N, C-alpha and C positions, 0 to 999 in steps of 0.2 A: 144799527140794529136797535130796535126798541125793546127794552127789558120790561117784562111784565111783573108788576108788583103783586105779591101774594100776601094777603092778610092772614095772620095767625090767630086773630081774635076769636074766630069761631071754634078754633081747636083748643083754646085754653081750658074750657070746662072738662073736655075729654082727657087732656094731659094731666090736669089736676087730679082727676078721678083715678087715673092710672097710678100716679105717685102715691096718693093716699091708700089705694088698694095694696100697693107693694109694701108700704109701711105697716099696714094692718096685718098683712100676711106674715111679715117678719115677726111682729109682736105676737101673733097667734101661735106661730111655731115655737116661740120661746116661753109664752105664758098661757097658752090655751090648753086644749085637752091633752091628756097624757098620750104619748106616742107608743104604739105597739109595732114591733117589726112584723111586716107582712110578707114582703116579696123577697127578702134576703137579709143578710147580716147587717147590723148597725155597729160600726166600730166606734166604741166610746173613746178608745185610745187608738190613734191612727199610725203610731210608730214614728211620727215626724215632729209633732208639736202638741200643744194643749188646746187645739181647736175644739170647740164645743164643751170645754171644761173651764172651771175657774178654781182658784185656791183660797183657802181661809186658814188663818192661824190665830190661836187665842191671843197672842201678844201683839201681833202686827196686823191683824185683820186681813184685808185684801191685798196687802203688800207682802212681798217675800224677799226681804233684803238679804237673808242668809242663804238663799237659793236652796231651800228645802226640796222644792219640786223642780226637776230638770228633765230634759229629754236628750239622750245621746245614744248612739249605736243602736237605734231602733227600740230603746227601752225607756220606760218611765221610771226614773230614779227618784225615790223618796229617801232623803238622807236620815230622816227621823229627828232632826234637830229642831223640834218644836211640836206642839200639839195642835192638830187640825186635820186637814184633808184636801183632796182634790175632788171636785164636785161636778156633776153634770149640770149644764145650764137648763136642760129640758127635763121634764118629768116623763116617766115611762111606766107602762103596765103590760101584763101579759107577755112574758118573755122568758127565754132560757139564757141566763148569763153565764159566760165562761170567763174566768180570770186565772191567768197563769202567773205565778209569782215565785220568787226565791229570796231568801234572807241574804242581806249583806253582813258585814262584820261589825259595823259601828253601832254602839248603844250610847245612851246619853243620860246625864243628870241622875236623878234618883233611881233610874232603871238601868244603870250601867251594868249591873251584875244580875239583873232580873230576866225572866223569860222574855224573849223577843215578842213584840206585840204589835198587832195591826188589826184590820178587819175591813169588810165590805158592808156598808150601810145601804139598805134598800128601803123603799117607801118613805124616803126622807120628806118631812113636811115641817112647815113653820119656819122661824128664823134660823139662819145658819149657826147661831150660837145658842140655840134653845136648850141644849143639854150642857151644863157646867161651863157655859160660855165658850164652847169649842165645837160642838157638833149639832146637827139637826136631830130632832126627835125622830126615831126611825126604828127599824128592825135590823139587827146586826148579825151577819154571818161572821163569827169570830175567827180571826187568824192569830193564834198565839201558840208558842211552843207547848205541846201537850194538850192543846184544846182547840185545834183547827176543826171547825164545824159546830162548835157551841152556838147557841142562839141567844142573843140578848135583846130584850125589849128596852130600848134606850129612851126612857121617859124622863123628861126634865120637869121643871116646876111650872110650866105654862099650862094653858087650857086646851092643848092639842089632845084629842081623844086617841088613845093608843091601847091596843090589846091584841093578844094572840092566844089561841087555844092549842094545846098539844096533848098527846097521850104520853104519860110519864110514869116513872116509878122513882123510888129513892135508893141511893147507893148506901154503902156501909156507913158512911158518915152523915147520912140524912140529906145529901145534896140531890137536887132534882135532875133526873136523867131521862132522855127520850127513850121510850119503849113503845113500839107499835102494839096496840091492843091494851095498853096500860090505862090508868085512870085519866079521864079527860079533865083538864084543868085549864082555866083561863088566867093569863098573866097580863097585868097592866104595867109591870116593870120586872126586872130581874133576869136570871139566866137559866137556860135549859141546856145541860151538858149533852154533848154528843154521846152515843151509846157506849163507846169504849174508853171514855176518859179515865185515866188512872186515878183511883180514889186516893192514892198517895202522891198526887201531883204537888209539886213545890214550885214556888215562884222564883226559879233560879235559871240562869242562862244555860242554854243547851239542854234543857229538860226534854226527855223523850220517854213516853210510856210504852209498855210492851205491846199495846194494841194500836198505836198510832198509825194512821194510814197515809198521812202526808209524807212527802219525801224527806230524806235526811237533809240536814243543813247543807246549803250550797247547791242543792239540786232543785229542779223546777217541780212545783206542785200545781195541779189543776183543781181549782174550786169551781163548782157549778151551783148556781142558785136559780131554781126554777120557780117563777112567780106566775101562778095560774089561778086567776080570780083571787080568792083569799088564801089559797094554799101556798106555802113556801116550803120547798124541798131542797135540801143541801146534799151535794155529792162532793167527795174529796177523792181525787184520783180514781173516779168512776164508782166509788162505793157510797151508797146512801147512808148518811150518818145522822141525819136529824130531819125533823119535819114538823110543821105547824099548820094550822088552818084557821079560817075565820079571821084573818088578819084585818085589822082596822088601824090605818088605812090600807088599801090594797094597791096603791100606786104612789109614785113620788120620785124624787131625785135619788141618785146613787152617789156614794162617796167611797173612796179608798182612804183609810185613815193614816195619819202620821202619829205614832205613839212612842217616840223615843227609841226606835229601832230602825235601822236601815233595811229597805226592802226594794226589790226591783220587780217591775211588771212588764212582761213582754206581750201580753194579750189581755184585752178587756173589751168584750163585745156582747151584743145581744142578738139572739137568734129567735126566729119564730118558733112558737111552741111545737114540739114534735119534729123539728127539722135541724136540730143541732147535731154536729158531727159527734160520733161516738168516741169516748175516751179509750185510750189503749188499755191493755190488761192491768188491773190493779195489782199492787204488791201482794206477796204471799201472806204478809202479816194481817191482811184484811179478810181472813176467812170467816171470822165471826161477825155478826151484824145484829142490829137492833130490830131487824124485820121479823 
């Protein structure tokens, strides 16, 4: 039987084009336009590994020799032994973020007896070490004992434009507190306390204020950050605790911080605006609000 020889030469341009197209698509998904959830949930943490994420630490950069960030039992475990975070590879905009977390027992270094501290950074932009050599310049939804739901404009020393406007008032000690209908003020750096933050807050471990709406130590807390255009709304256990608008930028990467306190994450996801599942009933302590 005579075999027929088939030349692949005419197919080479098409094959090359397909390979290049695939490479360009992969690069576009990682570095192109910000992604918005449209048809369903985007699981930033899939419960199995760190796919779609990377880690950064101030001292070891992109290496994690101390295993600060691990995944086990369906949980993202951040030991807190280092300053840095776990970061999304992609940029996102127009989403309803849900993050469910609980504190561990371990604290470290100069914060061994201080309030447990972490946070979710949104709209991260610029270099990974743009702020104090450890985080991207961004907007922070604060996670700290006594201050879950504070907003921080995390501005470093670079040329990244960063600003957020909010309606605010002053507390007894002159600190800035979110209050719907209050004075409109634009912040290029600094903190906006959530409406119920205890004016007698102290930076001590296990601090808890009388109006705190996050769950007690060892229990799961649900934080929601709704990014709709330039508006950022923060809910804790279903209670609206803070809000800003005219955010610049209005998109970017997301980060969960490591700040010398052990924390566990069981859920970190982005939902299309208006389609996120409703939180269960908030605790009784959350009767008052800044609305």
